[in-house]
Phi, psi and omega in degrees: 000136179251148184237132181233125176252125172265118185238165178148176179296149176300134176091001182278348180108023180303312185298316181297315181288325175297318179295315181295320180292319178298319177297318178301310183294328184290348177291339181231348187219169176270125190231136170248121178256121186241127175265120175260352183286126178305331177270073184296138172215020176300319179301319178293319181297317182265000179058045177223160176265124177254100186253346179242186181296320181228146178230118180276112182275325177209184179295337186241358182230123180237140181250148176212136174242121182279124175274103187295323179295316179295319180296318178297319180297315180295320179298314181295319180298318180296311182290321180294327180296318178297314180296319182294319180293319184287322184247032180301330180292347180268003182297336178295340178267006180063027177289340181295338180295334180289332178298326184287343180254008179297336182297342179268001183287140176301139176093351182298315180299318181296316179293321178297317180296317179296319177299320178297318179297314180300319181296317180296314181298322180287320188272322190272060184277356180282351183262151175276329180224142165241122181252121181254127170265112191270164173291174175304167194310311186304306181295321180300311181295324181295316183282334176289333179283340189297320181304314181292314181296317186291319180298326177296314179292319183295320177304317180292319180294323177298316178299315180295317181297320179292326175296319178298315180295324178296320179291322175299321178300316180299317179297317179294329176296332180273317188234025185279187178286134183267140172241181181293338183258311183199178176293133182267134177290124186277003179207164171234154182303320181289349177267355181274110185299320182296312180296317180295324177293319178297318180295320179294318178296319180299316179295319180298312183290325177294317178298316181295320179299316178296320180295314182295331181265358187279174183291338182268008178249133183232129173254128180248126178261119178256133178216167178246161180280069176209163187294318181298318178295323178298313181296318179293323179293320176302317180296317182291318178297319178297319179296316179297320178297314181300324183272355180071030183262143191276106173279118188250339186206140174248135178231116174269107187258152177068041177275134180227174177298326183289329184246018185295327178293316177295322178301316179297320179296312181296317180299319180299316180295315184289319179296326178295326180276343181232062186301130177089351179275126181296150181239137177241135179250129179247123182284147176287130179217161179292137180295138180288165178289148180300335182287341185256085181296324178300319178292326182299325184251018181298327182285351186283349189297324186235026181286308184261147177299151182298328184280003176279000000 
């Protein structure tokens, strides 16, 4: 299975090109197109109503729009449930009230989004391609950075948690349950919910990190021929380089006769910063009528390289 992320500044046409590319790939392969952008418009692009988690558009193309608020809520419920069960004895101190305000904590949306991506990659194995339409640059870079950052923190937390369990063991050796032979250990490492959750998260993020950096993952940068788009693209390219993520294709979208000089200027700057990455130019054209599905996907024929 191959994974393609369409990234770029808000408004450059990521959703349209992701949709067109997914349609292109679906002519020969099974494709899942996922919108991670809170401002979903896949339904508008394909002129269909997406009311459930997945919408099958054809035998080979399926659409999905991620509800970030719902995902954040589910993520918090899962994590809070583990904390509440483990530290239930502290409810007399009213610590449980803090679990209810975790949804306002910085980074919750990013972790929820990352969890959703990992879940999709793990579960949706029936597809040959998963195409992700990402949020604008800031949120995209934050959630893409999380696997590397989180595994570093989790490794440390696992070490600390094991130290806590070791000290509990020592206490139980002194004041534990007595048997005919010796003091019995009142817990096992595999019975500790917190440690098991940390180990599971560590494995998930390590697997995701390997997937995102692997040969079957492609990041596509979409930009427009203007200065603001150039600056945002520079930021995104620098972020991808820092994270070791594979930028595979550059797309200059909405190029016209009026802005072709600026397009050449922007392309030169971006190609210099992404040496060796192929560039595709998409001309600005009037949007086709919703009744003409063939016209809607006419631009999809040559967006992605044939070897993808």
